[in-house]
C-alpha positions as a Markdown table, in Angstrom:
| # | Residue | x | y | z |
|---|---|---|---|---|
| 1 | Met | 47.1 | -32.4 | -45.7 |
| 2 | Trp | 46.7 | -28.6 | -46.1 |
| 3 | Lys | 43.9 | -29.2 | -48.6 |
| 4 | Tyr | 42.0 | -31.2 | -45.9 |
| 5 | Ile | 42.5 | -28.5 | -43.3 |
| 6 | Val | 41.8 | -25.5 | -45.6 |
| 7 | Thr | 38.6 | -26.9 | -47.2 |
| 8 | Pro | 36.5 | -26.9 | -44.0 |
| 9 | Ile | 37.9 | -23.5 | -43.0 |
| 10 | Ile | 37.0 | -22.0 | -46.4 |
| 11 | Gly | 33.6 | -23.6 | -46.2 |
| 12 | Ala | 33.0 | -22.0 | -42.7 |
| 13 | Ile | 34.2 | -18.6 | -44.0 |
| 14 | Ile | 31.9 | -18.8 | -47.1 |
| 15 | Gly | 28.9 | -19.8 | -44.9 |
| 16 | Tyr | 29.6 | -17.0 | -42.4 |
| 17 | Val | 30.1 | -14.3 | -45.1 |
| 18 | Thr | 27.1 | -15.5 | -47.1 |
| 19 | Asn | 24.7 | -15.3 | -44.1 |
| 20 | Trp | 26.2 | -12.0 | -43.0 |
| 21 | Ile | 25.5 | -10.6 | -46.4 |
| 22 | Ala | 22.0 | -12.0 | -46.4 |
| 23 | Val | 21.3 | -10.4 | -43.0 |
| 24 | Lys | 22.7 | -7.1 | -44.1 |
| 25 | Met | 20.6 | -7.3 | -47.3 |
| 26 | Leu | 17.5 | -7.3 | -45.0 |
| 27 | Phe | 18.2 | -3.6 | -44.4 |
| 28 | Arg | 20.7 | -2.5 | -47.1 |
| 29 | Pro | 20.7 | -0.7 | -49.3 |
| 30 | Arg | 18.2 | 1.6 | -47.7 |
| 31 | Lys | 17.2 | 3.2 | -51.0 |
| 32 | Glu | 16.9 | 1.7 | -54.5 |
| 33 | Val | 19.9 | 1.9 | -56.8 |
| 34 | Arg | 19.4 | 2.7 | -60.4 |
| 35 | Val | 21.8 | 2.2 | -63.3 |
| 36 | Phe | 20.9 | 3.7 | -66.7 |
| 37 | Gly | 17.4 | 4.3 | -65.3 |
| 38 | Lys | 16.9 | 0.6 | -64.3 |
| 39 | Arg | 16.5 | -0.4 | -60.7 |
| 40 | Leu | 19.1 | -3.0 | -59.6 |
| 41 | Pro | 17.6 | -6.2 | -58.2 |
| 42 | Phe | 17.4 | -6.5 | -54.4 |
| 43 | Thr | 17.5 | -2.7 | -54.0 |
| 44 | Pro | 16.3 | -1.4 | -51.6 |
| 45 | Gly | 16.8 | -4.1 | -49.0 |
| 46 | Val | 14.0 | -6.5 | -48.1 |
| 47 | Ile | 12.7 | -4.6 | -45.1 |
| 48 | Pro | 12.8 | -1.1 | -46.6 |
| 49 | Arg | 11.1 | -2.4 | -49.7 |
| 50 | Gly | 8.4 | -4.2 | -47.7 |
| 51 | Gln | 8.0 | -1.7 | -44.9 |
| 52 | Ala | 4.3 | -1.1 | -45.6 |
| 53 | Arg | 3.6 | -4.9 | -45.6 |
| 54 | Leu | 5.6 | -5.3 | -42.4 |
| 55 | Ala | 3.7 | -2.5 | -40.8 |
| 56 | Lys | 0.3 | -4.0 | -41.7 |
| 57 | Ala | 1.4 | -7.5 | -40.6 |
| 58 | Val | 2.7 | -6.3 | -37.3 |
| 59 | Gly | -0.4 | -4.2 | -36.7 |
| 60 | Asn | -2.6 | -7.1 | -37.4 |
| 61 | Val | -0.6 | -9.4 | -35.1 |
| 62 | Val | -0.7 | -6.8 | -32.2 |
| 63 | Glu | -4.5 | -6.4 | -32.4 |
| 64 | Thr | -5.6 | -10.0 | -33.1 |
| 65 | Gln | -3.0 | -12.1 | -31.3 |
| 66 | Leu | -1.1 | -9.9 | -28.7 |
| 67 | Leu | -3.4 | -7.2 | -27.2 |
| 68 | Thr | -6.7 | -9.1 | -27.4 |
| 69 | Pro | -9.6 | -8.2 | -25.0 |
| 70 | Glu | -9.2 | -11.6 | -23.4 |
| 71 | Tyr | -5.5 | -11.2 | -22.8 |
| 72 | Met | -5.7 | -7.6 | -21.6 |
| 73 | Gly | -8.7 | -8.5 | -19.4 |
| 74 | Glu | -6.8 | -11.4 | -17.8 |
| 75 | Lys | -3.8 | -9.1 | -17.1 |
| 76 | Leu | -5.8 | -6.1 | -15.9 |
| 77 | Leu | -7.9 | -8.3 | -13.5 |
| 78 | Ser | -5.3 | -10.7 | -12.3 |
| 79 | Glu | -4.7 | -11.2 | -8.5 |
| 80 | Glu | -1.4 | -9.3 | -8.8 |
| 81 | Ser | -3.2 | -6.3 | -10.5 |
| 82 | Glu | -5.9 | -6.4 | -7.8 |
| 83 | Lys | -3.3 | -6.2 | -5.0 |
| 84 | Glu | -1.4 | -3.4 | -6.7 |
| 85 | Phe | -4.6 | -1.5 | -7.4 |
| 86 | Lys | -5.8 | -1.7 | -3.8 |
| 87 | Ser | -2.3 | -0.8 | -2.5 |
| 88 | His | -2.1 | 2.3 | -4.7 |
| 89 | Ile | -5.6 | 3.4 | -3.7 |
| 90 | Gln | -4.9 | 3.0 | 0.0 |
| 91 | Ala | -1.5 | 4.9 | -0.3 |
| 92 | Trp | -3.2 | 7.6 | -2.3 |
| 93 | Val | -6.0 | 8.1 | 0.3 |
| 94 | Glu | -3.4 | 8.3 | 3.1 |
| 95 | Glu | -1.4 | 10.8 | 1.1 |
| 96 | Gln | -4.6 | 13.0 | 0.6 |
| 97 | Lys | -5.2 | 13.0 | 4.3 |
| 98 | Gln | -1.9 | 14.8 | 4.8 |
| 99 | Ser | -2.5 | 17.3 | 2.0 |
| 100 | Glu | -2.7 | 21.1 | 2.7 |
| 101 | Asp | -4.5 | 21.8 | -0.6 |
| 102 | Thr | -8.1 | 22.7 | -1.1 |
| 103 | Leu | -10.2 | 20.8 | -3.7 |
| 104 | His | -9.7 | 23.7 | -6.1 |
| 105 | Ser | -6.0 | 24.1 | -5.7 |
| 106 | Ala | -5.5 | 20.3 | -6.0 |
| 107 | Ala | -7.4 | 20.3 | -9.2 |
| 108 | Val | -5.3 | 23.2 | -10.5 |
| 109 | Lys | -2.2 | 21.1 | -10.0 |
| 110 | Ile | -3.6 | 18.5 | -12.5 |
| 111 | Val | -5.4 | 20.7 | -15.0 |
| 112 | Glu | -5.0 | 24.4 | -16.0 |
| 113 | Glu | -6.9 | 26.7 | -13.7 |
| 114 | Glu | -9.0 | 28.1 | -16.6 |
| 115 | Lys | -10.2 | 24.6 | -17.5 |
| 116 | Val | -11.0 | 23.9 | -13.8 |
| 117 | Asp | -13.0 | 27.1 | -13.6 |
| 118 | Asp | -14.8 | 26.4 | -16.9 |
| 119 | Phe | -15.6 | 22.9 | -15.7 |
| 120 | Ala | -17.0 | 24.2 | -12.4 |
| 121 | Ala | -19.1 | 26.8 | -14.2 |
| 122 | Ser | -20.4 | 24.2 | -16.6 |
| 123 | Val | -21.4 | 21.9 | -13.8 |
| 124 | Glu | -23.1 | 24.8 | -11.9 |
| 125 | Glu | -25.1 | 25.8 | -15.0 |
| 126 | Asp | -26.2 | 22.2 | -15.7 |
| 127 | Leu | -27.2 | 21.6 | -12.1 |
| 128 | Thr | -29.0 | 24.9 | -12.0 |
| 129 | Asp | -31.0 | 24.0 | -15.1 |
| 130 | Phe | -31.8 | 20.6 | -13.8 |
| 131 | Leu | -33.0 | 21.8 | -10.4 |
| 132 | Ser | -35.0 | 24.6 | -12.0 |
| 133 | Glu | -36.8 | 22.3 | -14.3 |
| 134 | Lys | -37.5 | 19.9 | -11.5 |
| 135 | Val | -38.9 | 22.7 | -9.2 |
| 136 | Ile | -41.1 | 24.1 | -11.9 |
| 137 | Ala | -42.3 | 20.6 | -12.9 |
| 138 | Met | -43.4 | 20.0 | -9.3 |
| 139 | Glu | -46.0 | 22.8 | -9.7 |
| 140 | Pro | -45.3 | 24.3 | -6.3 |
| 141 | Gly | -48.1 | 26.8 | -6.7 |
| 142 | Lys | -50.6 | 23.9 | -6.9 |
| 143 | Leu | -49.0 | 22.2 | -3.9 |
| 144 | Ile | -49.2 | 25.4 | -1.8 |
| 145 | Val | -52.7 | 26.4 | -2.8 |
| 146 | Asp | -54.1 | 22.9 | -2.4 |
| 147 | Lys | -52.8 | 22.9 | 1.2 |
| 148 | Val | -54.1 | 26.4 | 1.9 |
| 149 | Val | -57.6 | 25.6 | 0.4 |
| 150 | Gln | -57.8 | 22.4 | 2.4 |
| 151 | Glu | -57.0 | 24.2 | 5.6 |
| 152 | Ala | -59.4 | 27.1 | 4.8 |
| 153 | Gln | -62.2 | 24.8 | 4.0 |
| 154 | Arg | -61.7 | 22.9 | 7.2 |
| 155 | Lys | -61.7 | 26.0 | 9.4 |
| 156 | Leu | -64.6 | 27.6 | 7.6 |
| 157 | Ala | -66.7 | 24.5 | 7.2 |
| 158 | Asp | -69.1 | 25.1 | 10.1 |
| 159 | Ser | -69.0 | 28.9 | 10.0 |
| 160 | Met | -71.5 | 31.3 | 8.5 |
| 161 | Phe | -68.7 | 33.0 | 6.6 |
| 162 | Gly | -67.7 | 29.7 | 5.0 |
| 163 | Met | -71.3 | 29.0 | 4.0 |
| 164 | Met | -71.6 | 32.4 | 2.4 |
| 165 | Leu | -68.4 | 32.1 | 0.4 |
| 166 | Gly | -69.0 | 28.6 | -0.8 |
| 167 | Gly | -66.4 | 26.1 | -2.2 |
| 168 | Ser | -66.5 | 27.4 | -5.7 |
| 169 | Phe | -65.6 | 31.0 | -4.6 |
| 170 | Ile | -62.6 | 29.8 | -2.7 |
| 171 | Glu | -61.5 | 27.6 | -5.6 |
| 172 | Lys | -61.6 | 30.6 | -8.0 |
| 173 | Ile | -59.4 | 32.7 | -5.7 |
| 174 | Ala | -57.1 | 29.7 | -5.2 |
| 175 | Gly | -56.7 | 29.3 | -9.0 |
| 176 | Gln | -55.7 | 32.9 | -9.4 |
| 177 | Ile | -53.2 | 32.6 | -6.5 |
| 178 | Gln | -51.8 | 29.4 | -8.0 |
| 179 | Glu | -51.2 | 31.0 | -11.4 |
| 180 | Gly | -49.5 | 33.9 | -9.7 |
| 181 | Ile | -47.2 | 31.6 | -7.7 |
| 182 | Asp | -46.3 | 29.5 | -10.7 |
| 183 | Ala | -45.6 | 32.5 | -12.8 |
| 184 | Tyr | -43.3 | 34.0 | -10.1 |
| 185 | Ile | -41.5 | 30.7 | -9.6 |
| 186 | Ala | -41.1 | 30.2 | -13.4 |
| 187 | Glu | -39.6 | 33.7 | -13.7 |
| 188 | Asn | -37.4 | 33.7 | -10.6 |
| 189 | Ala | -36.7 | 30.1 | -9.6 |
| 190 | Arg | -33.5 | 29.9 | -11.7 |
| 191 | Gly | -32.0 | 33.0 | -10.2 |
| 192 | Tyr | -32.5 | 31.8 | -6.6 |
| 193 | Ile | -31.3 | 28.3 | -7.4 |
| 194 | Glu | -28.3 | 29.5 | -9.3 |
| 195 | Lys | -27.2 | 31.7 | -6.4 |
| 196 | Glu | -27.4 | 28.7 | -4.0 |
| 197 | Val | -25.7 | 26.3 | -6.4 |
| 198 | Val | -22.8 | 28.7 | -7.0 |
| 199 | Ala | -22.4 | 29.3 | -3.3 |
| 200 | Ala | -22.4 | 25.6 | -2.6 |
| 201 | Ser | -19.9 | 25.0 | -5.4 |
| 202 | Glu | -17.5 | 27.7 | -4.0 |
| 203 | Glu | -17.8 | 26.2 | -0.6 |
| 204 | Leu | -17.0 | 22.8 | -1.9 |
| 205 | Gln | -14.0 | 24.0 | -3.9 |
| 206 | Ala | -12.7 | 25.7 | -0.8 |
| 207 | Lys | -12.9 | 22.6 | 1.4 |
| 208 | Pro | -9.5 | 21.1 | 2.4 |
| 209 | Ile | -8.6 | 17.9 | 0.7 |
| 210 | Pro | -8.4 | 15.9 | 4.0 |
| 211 | Glu | -12.0 | 16.9 | 4.8 |
| 212 | Val | -13.2 | 15.9 | 1.3 |
| 213 | Thr | -11.2 | 12.6 | 1.5 |
| 214 | Gly | -12.6 | 11.9 | 4.9 |
| 215 | Phe | -16.2 | 12.4 | 3.7 |
| 216 | Phe | -15.8 | 10.1 | 0.8 |
| 217 | Glu | -14.0 | 7.5 | 2.9 |
| 218 | Glu | -16.8 | 7.6 | 5.4 |
| 219 | Lys | -19.4 | 7.0 | 2.7 |
| 220 | Gly | -17.3 | 4.0 | 1.4 |
| 221 | Ile | -16.4 | 5.7 | -1.9 |
| 222 | Tyr | -12.7 | 5.5 | -1.2 |
| 223 | Asp | -12.9 | 1.9 | 0.0 |
| 224 | Pro | -10.3 | -0.1 | -2.0 |
| 225 | Glu | -12.7 | -3.1 | -2.3 |
| 226 | Phe | -15.5 | -0.9 | -3.6 |
| 227 | Leu | -13.2 | 0.9 | -6.1 |
| 228 | Trp | -11.8 | -2.5 | -7.3 |
| 229 | Arg | -15.3 | -3.8 | -8.0 |
| 230 | Leu | -16.1 | -0.6 | -9.9 |
| 231 | Tyr | -12.9 | -0.9 | -11.9 |
| 232 | Lys | -13.5 | -4.6 | -12.5 |
| 233 | Arg | -17.0 | -3.9 | -13.8 |
| 234 | Ile | -15.7 | -1.2 | -16.2 |
| 235 | Ile | -13.0 | -3.5 | -17.5 |
| 236 | Glu | -15.4 | -6.4 | -18.1 |
| 237 | Glu | -18.0 | -4.3 | -19.8 |
| 238 | Lys | -16.1 | -1.7 | -21.6 |
| 239 | Leu | -12.6 | -3.1 | -22.5 |
| 240 | Pro | -13.6 | -4.8 | -25.8 |
| 241 | Ala | -15.3 | -1.6 | -27.0 |
| 242 | Leu | -12.4 | 0.5 | -25.8 |
| 243 | Leu | -9.7 | -1.7 | -27.6 |
| 244 | Ser | -11.9 | -1.7 | -30.7 |
| 245 | Ser | -12.2 | 2.1 | -30.7 |
| 246 | Leu | -8.4 | 2.4 | -30.3 |
| 247 | Lys | -7.9 | 0.6 | -33.6 |
| 248 | Leu | -4.5 | -0.7 | -32.5 |
| 249 | Ser | -3.7 | -2.3 | -35.8 |
| 250 | Ala | -4.1 | 1.0 | -37.6 |
| 251 | Val | -2.1 | 2.8 | -35.0 |
| 252 | Val | 0.8 | 0.4 | -35.1 |
| 253 | Glu | 0.7 | 0.3 | -38.9 |
| 254 | Glu | 0.7 | 4.1 | -39.1 |
| 255 | Arg | 3.6 | 4.4 | -36.6 |
| 256 | Ile | 5.8 | 1.9 | -38.4 |
| 257 | Asn | 5.1 | 3.5 | -41.8 |
| 258 | Ala | 6.1 | 6.9 | -40.3 |
| 259 | Met | 9.4 | 5.5 | -39.1 |
| 260 | Lys | 12.6 | 6.1 | -41.0 |
| 261 | Val | 14.4 | 3.0 | -42.4 |
| 262 | Glu | 17.2 | 3.5 | -39.9 |
| 263 | Glu | 14.6 | 3.5 | -37.1 |
| 264 | Val | 13.0 | 0.3 | -38.4 |
| 265 | Glu | 16.4 | -1.3 | -38.6 |
| 266 | Glu | 17.2 | -0.3 | -35.1 |
| 267 | Leu | 13.9 | -1.6 | -33.9 |
| 268 | Val | 14.3 | -5.0 | -35.6 |
| 269 | Leu | 17.9 | -5.4 | -34.3 |
| 270 | Ser | 16.9 | -4.5 | -30.8 |
| 271 | Ile | 14.4 | -7.4 | -30.9 |
| 272 | Met | 16.3 | -9.9 | -33.0 |
| 273 | Ser | 20.0 | -9.1 | -32.8 |
| 274 | Lys | 20.9 | -12.3 | -31.0 |
| 275 | Glu | 18.8 | -14.4 | -33.5 |
| 276 | Leu | 20.3 | -12.7 | -36.5 |
| 277 | Gly | 23.8 | -13.2 | -35.1 |
| 278 | Ala | 23.0 | -16.8 | -34.5 |
| 279 | Ile | 21.9 | -17.1 | -38.2 |
| 280 | Val | 25.3 | -15.7 | -39.3 |
| 281 | Asn | 27.2 | -18.1 | -37.0 |
| 282 | Leu | 25.0 | -21.0 | -38.1 |
| 283 | Gly | 26.2 | -20.2 | -41.7 |
| 284 | Ala | 29.8 | -20.7 | -40.5 |
| 285 | Val | 28.9 | -24.0 | -38.8 |
| 286 | Ile | 27.1 | -25.3 | -41.9 |
| 287 | Gly | 30.0 | -24.2 | -44.1 |
| 288 | Leu | 32.4 | -26.0 | -41.8 |
| 289 | Ile | 30.3 | -29.2 | -41.9 |
| 290 | Leu | 30.0 | -29.1 | -45.7 |
| 291 | Gly | 33.8 | -28.6 | -45.9 |
| 292 | Leu | 34.3 | -31.7 | -43.7 |
| 293 | Val | 31.9 | -33.7 | -45.9 |
| 294 | Asn | 34.0 | -32.7 | -48.9 |
| 295 | Val | 37.2 | -33.8 | -47.2 |
| 296 | Leu | 35.6 | -37.2 | -46.4 |
| 297 | Ile | 34.6 | -37.5 | -50.0 |
| 298 | Phe | 38.1 | -36.8 | -51.1 |
| 299 | Ile | 39.5 | -39.3 | -48.7 |
| 300 | Ile | 37.1 | -42.1 | -49.7 |
């Protein structure tokens, strides 16, 4: 009778221990073991030995099956995301209306003051260059002189003085005046424009946040619906290129390869501890069943 009882129990113990060892051998030993210069089989464990392959496989799965543009787009543009996005925008706008900061001091809270000042200076310079080029390209001298000549010719048309001077004489003088105006503007336009741009920039940076927020809200720029449409358009048009540029598979592969074996073990166990435990317990169940089968064979 003891033989019939002990056989299934031993089978269960053997199955449990066998699977427990198999699970442990996934991670242990963590380093290869050598005897007389020869590496012992199954050292290091399966996962430490195949960490590079694991990293590559996980990276490939993450990029091609998990975080795909289609899946990310669906999540980022879902109805739930839309409601949350609009809610955050509205809450943020209301918060800004109560702010006591200026535009400059608010920016300094986010970015270092030196970087804020450098950015403002860069924008001022670029805007000054742009406006200067546009003003010079307009040929203001020609615009002014053409208008003056037109008025002069109209007023002198029926006078003796106008007949004596003639149209060609006026045009010669006008040409010289135009050259002088254009030369003066080309030389001094940037200085005048830069002064006005810097003054406007300083005035803007000194404005209270509630005033700036109110202005943008009045123009519809802070409208949650408008911002959602802008966000949606960016996601639809730029998300695939963005994910591609991130090279998620390479990032994941690099991160896993950089992990210590202990960290990889902890990561796998945090994800599959229940499943691995179930495998060990399943070994006990199978061993018990096989033991019962042996008992039946003995009885028969």
